[in-house]
LUMSENU-504903 format. One record per residue (C-alpha): residue number from 0; residue in one letter; x, y, z. Coordinates in steps of 0.05 Angstrom, whole numbers, padded with zeros to 5 digits. Each point is the difference from the previous one (the first is absolute). Layout:
N
ATOM; NUM; A; X; Y; Z $
...
***
This chain:
400
ATOM; 0; X; -00679; 01883; -02941 $
ATOM; 1; X; 00065; -00039; -00007 $
ATOM; 2; X; 00064; 00016; 00030 $
ATOM; 3; X; 00038; 00018; -00069 $
ATOM; 4; X; -00055; 00045; -00021 $
ATOM; 5; X; 00013; 00078; 00014 $
ATOM; 6; X; -00048; 00036; 00035 $
ATOM; 7; X; 00000; 00051; -00054 $
ATOM; 8; X; 00002; -00017; -00071 $
ATOM; 9; X; -00001; 00047; -00063 $
ATOM; 10; X; -00007; -00004; -00075 $
ATOM; 11; X; 00015; 00057; -00042 $
ATOM; 12; X; 00018; 00013; -00074 $
ATOM; 13; X; 00040; 00065; 00007 $
ATOM; 14; X; 00071; -00002; 00027 $
ATOM; 15; X; -00020; 00072; 00028 $
ATOM; 16; X; -00057; -00025; 00042 $
ATOM; 17; X; 00040; -00061; 00024 $
ATOM; 18; X; 00056; 00048; 00029 $
ATOM; 19; X; -00057; 00039; 00038 $
ATOM; 20; X; -00033; -00064; 00029 $
ATOM; 21; X; 00064; -00025; 00020 $
ATOM; 22; X; 00023; 00071; 00035 $
ATOM; 23; X; -00070; -00005; 00037 $
ATOM; 24; X; -00002; -00071; 00023 $
ATOM; 25; X; 00080; -00022; 00010 $
ATOM; 26; X; -00003; 00036; 00074 $
ATOM; 27; X; -00069; -00025; 00019 $
ATOM; 28; X; 00003; -00068; -00030 $
ATOM; 29; X; 00072; -00030; -00007 $
ATOM; 30; X; -00031; -00065; -00034 $
ATOM; 31; X; -00039; 00040; -00050 $
ATOM; 32; X; 00008; -00022; -00071 $
ATOM; 33; X; -00008; 00046; -00063 $
ATOM; 34; X; -00006; -00031; -00066 $
ATOM; 35; X; -00011; 00017; -00074 $
ATOM; 36; X; -00063; -00015; -00025 $
ATOM; 37; X; -00078; 00007; 00012 $
ATOM; 38; X; -00055; -00043; 00009 $
ATOM; 39; X; 00017; -00062; -00033 $
ATOM; 40; X; 00064; -00003; 00042 $
ATOM; 41; X; -00040; 00013; 00063 $
ATOM; 42; X; -00047; -00058; -00020 $
ATOM; 43; X; 00057; -00043; -00008 $
ATOM; 44; X; 00021; 00017; 00071 $
ATOM; 45; X; -00063; -00015; 00029 $
ATOM; 46; X; -00008; -00067; -00038 $
ATOM; 47; X; 00060; -00022; 00037 $
ATOM; 48; X; -00039; 00005; 00064 $
ATOM; 49; X; 00048; 00062; 00020 $
ATOM; 50; X; -00048; 00050; 00027 $
ATOM; 51; X; 00031; 00061; 00034 $
ATOM; 52; X; -00035; 00050; 00048 $
ATOM; 53; X; -00001; 00052; -00053 $
ATOM; 54; X; 00010; -00001; -00078 $
ATOM; 55; X; 00008; 00057; -00045 $
ATOM; 56; X; -00017; -00015; -00073 $
ATOM; 57; X; 00009; 00047; -00062 $
ATOM; 58; X; -00064; 00000; -00042 $
ATOM; 59; X; 00023; 00043; -00052 $
ATOM; 60; X; 00007; -00055; -00057 $
ATOM; 61; X; -00066; -00039; 00029 $
ATOM; 62; X; -00057; 00001; -00058 $
ATOM; 63; X; -00054; -00009; 00058 $
ATOM; 64; X; 00028; 00027; 00066 $
ATOM; 65; X; -00062; -00015; 00038 $
ATOM; 66; X; -00003; -00071; -00019 $
ATOM; 67; X; 00076; -00011; 00018 $
ATOM; 68; X; -00012; 00031; 00064 $
ATOM; 69; X; -00059; -00049; 00019 $
ATOM; 70; X; 00052; -00058; -00022 $
ATOM; 71; X; 00057; 00026; 00044 $
ATOM; 72; X; -00058; 00005; 00054 $
ATOM; 73; X; -00021; -00067; -00010 $
ATOM; 74; X; 00067; -00033; 00003 $
ATOM; 75; X; 00019; 00039; 00063 $
ATOM; 76; X; -00059; 00022; 00039 $
ATOM; 77; X; 00036; 00016; 00061 $
ATOM; 78; X; 00055; 00042; -00035 $
ATOM; 79; X; -00009; 00071; -00007 $
ATOM; 80; X; 00007; 00024; -00066 $
ATOM; 81; X; 00028; 00073; -00028 $
ATOM; 82; X; -00011; 00015; -00074 $
ATOM; 83; X; 00039; 00045; -00041 $
ATOM; 84; X; -00018; 00024; -00068 $
ATOM; 85; X; 00007; 00056; -00054 $
ATOM; 86; X; -00073; 00011; -00009 $
ATOM; 87; X; -00028; 00058; 00043 $
ATOM; 88; X; -00069; -00016; -00006 $
ATOM; 89; X; -00052; 00005; 00064 $
ATOM; 90; X; -00045; -00060; -00029 $
ATOM; 91; X; 00057; -00049; -00003 $
ATOM; 92; X; 00027; 00025; 00071 $
ATOM; 93; X; -00075; -00016; 00024 $
ATOM; 94; X; 00002; -00071; -00035 $
ATOM; 95; X; 00068; -00020; 00024 $
ATOM; 96; X; -00020; 00018; 00074 $
ATOM; 97; X; -00065; -00041; -00009 $
ATOM; 98; X; 00045; -00059; -00028 $
ATOM; 99; X; 00040; 00000; 00062 $
ATOM; 100; X; 00053; 00051; -00013 $
ATOM; 101; X; 00019; 00033; 00062 $
ATOM; 102; X; 00033; 00065; -00035 $
ATOM; 103; X; 00013; 00016; -00072 $
ATOM; 104; X; 00057; 00049; -00016 $
ATOM; 105; X; 00013; 00038; -00065 $
ATOM; 106; X; 00070; -00012; -00034 $
ATOM; 107; X; 00050; 00029; 00009 $
ATOM; 108; X; 00006; -00019; 00067 $
ATOM; 109; X; 00026; 00051; 00054 $
ATOM; 110; X; 00029; -00016; 00070 $
ATOM; 111; X; -00053; 00032; 00043 $
ATOM; 112; X; -00061; -00020; -00033 $
ATOM; 113; X; 00025; -00070; -00003 $
ATOM; 114; X; 00028; -00001; 00066 $
ATOM; 115; X; -00069; 00016; 00030 $
ATOM; 116; X; -00036; -00052; -00041 $
ATOM; 117; X; 00053; -00057; 00025 $
ATOM; 118; X; -00009; 00026; 00070 $
ATOM; 119; X; -00075; -00003; -00006 $
ATOM; 120; X; 00005; -00073; -00029 $
ATOM; 121; X; 00046; -00021; 00056 $
ATOM; 122; X; -00056; 00026; 00048 $
ATOM; 123; X; -00052; -00042; -00038 $
ATOM; 124; X; 00040; -00065; 00001 $
ATOM; 125; X; 00012; 00005; 00073 $
ATOM; 126; X; -00072; -00007; 00015 $
ATOM; 127; X; -00047; -00059; -00001 $
ATOM; 128; X; -00018; -00011; -00075 $
ATOM; 129; X; -00073; 00006; -00016 $
ATOM; 130; X; -00037; -00061; -00044 $
ATOM; 131; X; -00018; 00060; -00044 $
ATOM; 132; X; 00026; 00069; -00026 $
ATOM; 133; X; -00061; 00031; 00035 $
ATOM; 134; X; 00016; 00033; 00076 $
ATOM; 135; X; -00044; -00025; 00056 $
ATOM; 136; X; -00053; 00054; 00015 $
ATOM; 137; X; -00003; 00015; 00072 $
ATOM; 138; X; -00063; 00042; 00028 $
ATOM; 139; X; 00000; 00031; 00067 $
ATOM; 140; X; -00068; 00027; 00022 $
ATOM; 141; X; -00014; 00038; 00069 $
ATOM; 142; X; -00070; -00021; 00026 $
ATOM; 143; X; -00006; 00073; 00026 $
ATOM; 144; X; 00038; 00064; 00000 $
ATOM; 145; X; 00061; 00012; 00038 $
ATOM; 146; X; 00017; -00080; 00015 $
ATOM; 147; X; 00067; 00003; -00032 $
ATOM; 148; X; -00014; -00041; -00068 $
ATOM; 149; X; 00045; 00056; -00035 $
ATOM; 150; X; 00057; -00002; 00051 $
ATOM; 151; X; -00001; -00078; -00013 $
ATOM; 152; X; -00001; 00006; -00073 $
ATOM; 153; X; 00065; 00045; 00000 $
ATOM; 154; X; 00036; -00041; 00052 $
ATOM; 155; X; -00015; -00066; -00033 $
ATOM; 156; X; 00019; 00031; -00068 $
ATOM; 157; X; 00066; 00020; 00025 $
ATOM; 158; X; 00018; -00063; 00037 $
ATOM; 159; X; -00016; -00036; -00065 $
ATOM; 160; X; 00046; 00041; -00037 $
ATOM; 161; X; 00058; 00016; 00047 $
ATOM; 162; X; 00001; -00065; 00039 $
ATOM; 163; X; -00024; -00052; -00048 $
ATOM; 164; X; 00029; 00040; -00058 $
ATOM; 165; X; -00062; -00004; -00053 $
ATOM; 166; X; -00018; 00049; -00043 $
ATOM; 167; X; -00066; 00033; 00029 $
ATOM; 168; X; -00049; 00053; -00021 $
ATOM; 169; X; -00049; 00033; 00051 $
ATOM; 170; X; -00058; 00024; -00028 $
ATOM; 171; X; -00039; 00054; 00046 $
ATOM; 172; X; -00070; 00003; -00031 $
ATOM; 173; X; -00023; 00053; 00049 $
ATOM; 174; X; 00005; 00058; -00052 $
ATOM; 175; X; -00013; 00058; 00048 $
ATOM; 176; X; 00021; -00026; 00067 $
ATOM; 177; X; 00056; -00048; -00020 $
ATOM; 178; X; 00057; -00003; 00057 $
ATOM; 179; X; 00047; -00045; -00035 $
ATOM; 180; X; 00049; 00053; -00030 $
ATOM; 181; X; -00001; 00037; 00070 $
ATOM; 182; X; 00014; -00060; 00036 $
ATOM; 183; X; 00065; -00015; -00045 $
ATOM; 184; X; 00014; 00077; -00004 $
ATOM; 185; X; -00009; 00000; -00079 $
ATOM; 186; X; -00035; 00048; -00044 $
ATOM; 187; X; -00068; -00025; -00019 $
ATOM; 188; X; -00015; -00017; -00071 $
ATOM; 189; X; -00057; 00022; -00046 $
ATOM; 190; X; 00008; -00068; -00032 $
ATOM; 191; X; -00067; -00025; 00023 $
ATOM; 192; X; -00033; 00062; -00012 $
ATOM; 193; X; 00024; -00005; -00076 $
ATOM; 194; X; -00024; -00078; 00002 $
ATOM; 195; X; -00065; 00015; 00020 $
ATOM; 196; X; -00012; 00061; -00049 $
ATOM; 197; X; 00033; -00027; -00059 $
ATOM; 198; X; -00001; -00077; 00003 $
ATOM; 199; X; 00026; -00006; -00074 $
ATOM; 200; X; 00069; 00027; 00027 $
ATOM; 201; X; 00010; -00058; 00042 $
ATOM; 202; X; 00056; -00045; -00023 $
ATOM; 203; X; 00066; -00024; 00027 $
ATOM; 204; X; 00038; 00066; -00013 $
ATOM; 205; X; -00055; 00035; 00030 $
ATOM; 206; X; 00005; -00043; 00062 $
ATOM; 207; X; 00078; 00011; 00003 $
ATOM; 208; X; -00013; 00077; -00005 $
ATOM; 209; X; -00051; 00005; 00051 $
ATOM; 210; X; 00026; -00041; 00057 $
ATOM; 211; X; 00051; 00033; 00047 $
ATOM; 212; X; 00064; -00031; 00024 $
ATOM; 213; X; -00005; -00010; 00075 $
ATOM; 214; X; 00061; -00047; 00000 $
ATOM; 215; X; 00043; -00042; -00044 $
ATOM; 216; X; -00058; -00054; -00006 $
ATOM; 217; X; -00063; 00036; 00024 $
ATOM; 218; X; -00041; 00045; -00047 $
ATOM; 219; X; -00056; 00037; 00023 $
ATOM; 220; X; -00062; 00029; -00031 $
ATOM; 221; X; -00037; 00045; 00057 $
ATOM; 222; X; -00044; 00067; -00010 $
ATOM; 223; X; -00020; 00058; 00034 $
ATOM; 224; X; -00048; 00033; -00046 $
ATOM; 225; X; -00037; 00063; 00023 $
ATOM; 226; X; -00064; -00023; 00046 $
ATOM; 227; X; -00047; 00044; -00048 $
ATOM; 228; X; 00024; -00037; -00062 $
ATOM; 229; X; -00055; -00054; -00018 $
ATOM; 230; X; 00036; -00059; -00035 $
ATOM; 231; X; -00043; -00053; -00014 $
ATOM; 232; X; 00032; -00073; 00013 $
ATOM; 233; X; 00001; -00038; -00060 $
ATOM; 234; X; 00002; -00079; 00011 $
ATOM; 235; X; 00026; -00009; -00068 $
ATOM; 236; X; 00055; 00047; 00005 $
ATOM; 237; X; 00019; -00026; 00065 $
ATOM; 238; X; -00001; -00068; -00027 $
ATOM; 239; X; 00046; 00016; -00061 $
ATOM; 240; X; 00049; 00036; 00045 $
ATOM; 241; X; 00005; -00059; 00047 $
ATOM; 242; X; 00009; -00045; -00060 $
ATOM; 243; X; 00057; 00042; -00022 $
ATOM; 244; X; 00035; 00005; 00067 $
ATOM; 245; X; -00005; -00074; 00008 $
ATOM; 246; X; 00039; -00005; -00061 $
ATOM; 247; X; 00057; 00039; 00028 $
ATOM; 248; X; 00012; -00024; 00068 $
ATOM; 249; X; -00002; -00059; 00044 $
ATOM; 250; X; -00053; 00023; 00051 $
ATOM; 251; X; -00052; 00054; -00006 $
ATOM; 252; X; -00030; 00023; 00067 $
ATOM; 253; X; -00062; 00042; -00008 $
ATOM; 254; X; -00026; 00041; 00055 $
ATOM; 255; X; -00074; -00006; -00009 $
ATOM; 256; X; -00046; 00056; 00032 $
ATOM; 257; X; -00063; -00035; 00026 $
ATOM; 258; X; -00046; 00052; -00031 $
ATOM; 259; X; 00024; -00015; -00071 $
ATOM; 260; X; -00054; -00049; -00007 $
ATOM; 261; X; -00004; 00009; -00078 $
ATOM; 262; X; 00069; -00022; -00011 $
ATOM; 263; X; -00002; -00058; 00047 $
ATOM; 264; X; -00023; -00046; -00058 $
ATOM; 265; X; 00061; 00017; -00037 $
ATOM; 266; X; 00049; -00018; 00056 $
ATOM; 267; X; -00027; -00053; 00048 $
ATOM; 268; X; -00007; -00052; -00056 $
ATOM; 269; X; 00073; 00011; -00021 $
ATOM; 270; X; 00028; -00001; 00068 $
ATOM; 271; X; 00049; -00058; 00020 $
ATOM; 272; X; -00019; 00020; 00071 $
ATOM; 273; X; -00041; 00048; 00041 $
ATOM; 274; X; 00017; 00027; 00066 $
ATOM; 275; X; -00056; 00031; 00042 $
ATOM; 276; X; 00020; 00046; 00057 $
ATOM; 277; X; -00038; 00020; 00053 $
ATOM; 278; X; 00008; 00028; 00076 $
ATOM; 279; X; -00029; -00050; 00051 $
ATOM; 280; X; -00060; 00043; 00022 $
ATOM; 281; X; -00081; -00007; -00010 $
ATOM; 282; X; 00001; 00044; -00066 $
ATOM; 283; X; 00059; -00035; -00022 $
ATOM; 284; X; -00040; -00066; 00006 $
ATOM; 285; X; -00064; 00030; -00039 $
ATOM; 286; X; 00044; 00026; -00059 $
ATOM; 287; X; 00046; -00060; -00005 $
ATOM; 288; X; -00069; -00045; -00009 $
ATOM; 289; X; -00025; 00049; -00051 $
ATOM; 290; X; 00066; -00001; -00040 $
ATOM; 291; X; 00015; -00074; 00009 $
ATOM; 292; X; -00069; -00016; -00029 $
ATOM; 293; X; 00015; 00056; -00061 $
ATOM; 294; X; 00061; -00037; -00019 $
ATOM; 295; X; -00031; -00068; 00001 $
ATOM; 296; X; -00062; 00023; -00039 $
ATOM; 297; X; 00054; 00026; -00053 $
ATOM; 298; X; 00047; -00061; 00002 $
ATOM; 299; X; -00020; -00065; 00043 $
ATOM; 300; X; 00069; -00026; -00010 $
ATOM; 301; X; 00039; 00064; 00027 $
ATOM; 302; X; 00060; -00017; 00046 $
ATOM; 303; X; -00019; 00047; 00059 $
ATOM; 304; X; 00045; 00009; 00054 $
ATOM; 305; X; -00026; 00042; 00060 $
ATOM; 306; X; 00049; 00048; 00040 $
ATOM; 307; X; -00017; 00027; 00067 $
ATOM; 308; X; 00040; 00062; 00007 $
ATOM; 309; X; 00021; 00042; 00062 $
ATOM; 310; X; -00015; -00050; 00041 $
ATOM; 311; X; -00007; 00026; 00078 $
ATOM; 312; X; -00007; -00047; 00061 $
ATOM; 313; X; -00060; 00033; 00040 $
ATOM; 314; X; -00036; -00043; 00052 $
ATOM; 315; X; -00068; 00038; -00018 $
ATOM; 316; X; 00010; 00000; -00078 $
ATOM; 317; X; -00023; -00045; -00054 $
ATOM; 318; X; 00047; -00062; -00005 $
ATOM; 319; X; 00027; -00032; -00063 $
ATOM; 320; X; -00049; -00061; 00018 $
ATOM; 321; X; -00055; 00050; 00005 $
ATOM; 322; X; 00013; 00028; -00074 $
ATOM; 323; X; 00014; -00069; -00024 $
ATOM; 324; X; -00069; -00024; 00023 $
ATOM; 325; X; -00034; 00061; -00024 $
ATOM; 326; X; 00033; 00004; -00067 $
ATOM; 327; X; -00005; -00076; -00010 $
ATOM; 328; X; 00074; -00001; -00019 $
ATOM; 329; X; 00063; -00016; 00023 $
ATOM; 330; X; 00051; 00052; 00011 $
ATOM; 331; X; 00061; -00017; -00036 $
ATOM; 332; X; 00048; 00050; 00023 $
ATOM; 333; X; 00002; 00046; 00060 $
ATOM; 334; X; 00044; 00064; -00006 $
ATOM; 335; X; 00013; 00033; 00069 $
ATOM; 336; X; -00010; 00072; 00011 $
ATOM; 337; X; 00072; 00029; -00009 $
ATOM; 338; X; 00025; 00067; 00007 $
ATOM; 339; X; 00055; -00014; -00047 $
ATOM; 340; X; -00042; -00002; -00056 $
ATOM; 341; X; -00024; 00070; 00013 $
ATOM; 342; X; 00070; 00023; 00009 $
ATOM; 343; X; 00022; -00031; -00064 $
ATOM; 344; X; -00062; 00030; -00036 $
ATOM; 345; X; 00014; 00074; 00026 $
ATOM; 346; X; 00067; -00011; -00027 $
ATOM; 347; X; -00018; -00021; -00071 $
ATOM; 348; X; 00025; -00063; 00005 $
ATOM; 349; X; -00023; -00078; 00013 $
ATOM; 350; X; 00013; -00035; 00066 $
ATOM; 351; X; 00039; -00048; -00035 $
ATOM; 352; X; 00047; 00054; -00024 $
ATOM; 353; X; 00001; 00037; 00069 $
ATOM; 354; X; 00018; -00068; 00034 $
ATOM; 355; X; 00069; -00006; -00045 $
ATOM; 356; X; 00015; 00071; 00031 $
ATOM; 357; X; -00024; 00046; 00057 $
ATOM; 358; X; -00043; -00054; 00034 $
ATOM; 359; X; 00047; -00041; 00047 $
ATOM; 360; X; -00051; -00058; 00015 $
ATOM; 361; X; -00048; -00034; -00047 $
ATOM; 362; X; -00071; 00025; -00015 $
ATOM; 363; X; -00053; -00054; 00024 $
ATOM; 364; X; -00042; 00024; -00058 $
ATOM; 365; X; 00055; -00012; -00051 $
ATOM; 366; X; 00004; -00070; 00025 $
ATOM; 367; X; -00072; -00011; -00019 $
ATOM; 368; X; 00009; 00039; -00067 $
ATOM; 369; X; 00059; -00046; -00013 $
ATOM; 370; X; -00050; -00063; 00013 $
ATOM; 371; X; -00051; 00028; -00050 $
ATOM; 372; X; 00058; 00011; -00054 $
ATOM; 373; X; 00019; -00075; 00014 $
ATOM; 374; X; -00071; -00021; -00020 $
ATOM; 375; X; 00000; 00049; -00060 $
ATOM; 376; X; 00064; -00032; -00026 $
ATOM; 377; X; -00004; -00065; 00023 $
ATOM; 378; X; 00043; -00046; 00045 $
ATOM; 379; X; 00056; -00013; -00044 $
ATOM; 380; X; 00008; 00074; -00016 $
ATOM; 381; X; 00006; 00013; 00070 $
ATOM; 382; X; 00052; -00053; 00011 $
ATOM; 383; X; 00041; 00029; -00048 $
ATOM; 384; X; -00010; 00075; 00021 $
ATOM; 385; X; 00063; 00003; 00041 $
ATOM; 386; X; 00043; -00040; -00053 $
ATOM; 387; X; -00032; 00054; -00056 $
ATOM; 388; X; 00023; 00061; 00043 $
ATOM; 389; X; 00069; -00023; 00004 $
ATOM; 390; X; 00018; -00037; -00056 $
ATOM; 391; X; -00033; 00047; -00058 $
ATOM; 392; X; 00034; 00063; 00037 $
ATOM; 393; X; 00063; -00041; -00011 $
ATOM; 394; X; -00011; -00008; -00073 $
ATOM; 395; X; -00018; 00079; -00008 $
ATOM; 396; X; 00059; 00019; 00029 $
ATOM; 397; X; -00036; 00026; 00060 $
ATOM; 398; X; -00040; 00050; -00041 $
ATOM; 399; X; -00055; 00037; 00031 $
***
């Protein structure tokens, strides 16, 4: 982006919409530019080599909004694109999202809805841009019960959303004993149940309504269905659900129960990275070997990272080296046993959130979780994390 290019540029036909846009952006982006026009004017701007962080375009006079959105995305792949139009149509909405539009608003514009859309766009542009419009799918699996896989999933999702400022969806696929909603002190959602029972309902609007907001950038699908309610996991429904989620977020974190083998084939091949979590124990060695074998059987090219959790130094116990020899695999991350994780969990918070408040000293476990998130996000994003957390707050007028 050149120095002369505003961080936010808008093209709208109606004077009333231009007024609303100016009202919303003038405080957050003093250099924002609001012009009269639509797709043609936006294309002309981008053809000059000017690529703002966020671009709002009026599609109301476009004969083919989907193709025009694709053209704009090709000209500015790193720019967050917001569309507005007069057509209130679900099919068009889905096509525009698939074409790379971050959000689509119906005219006439209103301050509140536009404000939320632009804030989301700012958060999106703060993160490291993806090479495509599909979110990275991060799968976290416990080799056995009680090893802390769900705790890692919740805390990693929080760090990615609140520290790296990515838009993140957390999908807890344990329909009966899911703990994500409980860990974040939010209400469980019937979304997973509905998706499994009525796959035909799954679309972007269903995903939006089924997710529960945990923070400004983190949304959760977590269930606590009655244990005597038999719900058969449907691989096709899970695949469709995750694909829709990947079209709406930058990262989708999947807490995948190890016993849901029928849906492994739908999830593992699509995973960007798979984190296998275990304790350092004899049964942990056995179950890790079995789980790694299953994952590699499904996809030999899976990017698997092994996490040893709740590590306790005991002279008579199994060591990390013993574990690595027994599994014939290198441990990538070792998370120490940390009481602060339990304290945060019992408070319905993540350890990252607690570290910003009640905890006076940093959690040792959190330090490793941040290393894991750096692996997920990449070195470039990690280097920019501190800058993102300060500069974007300034752009948004420190709104949280």
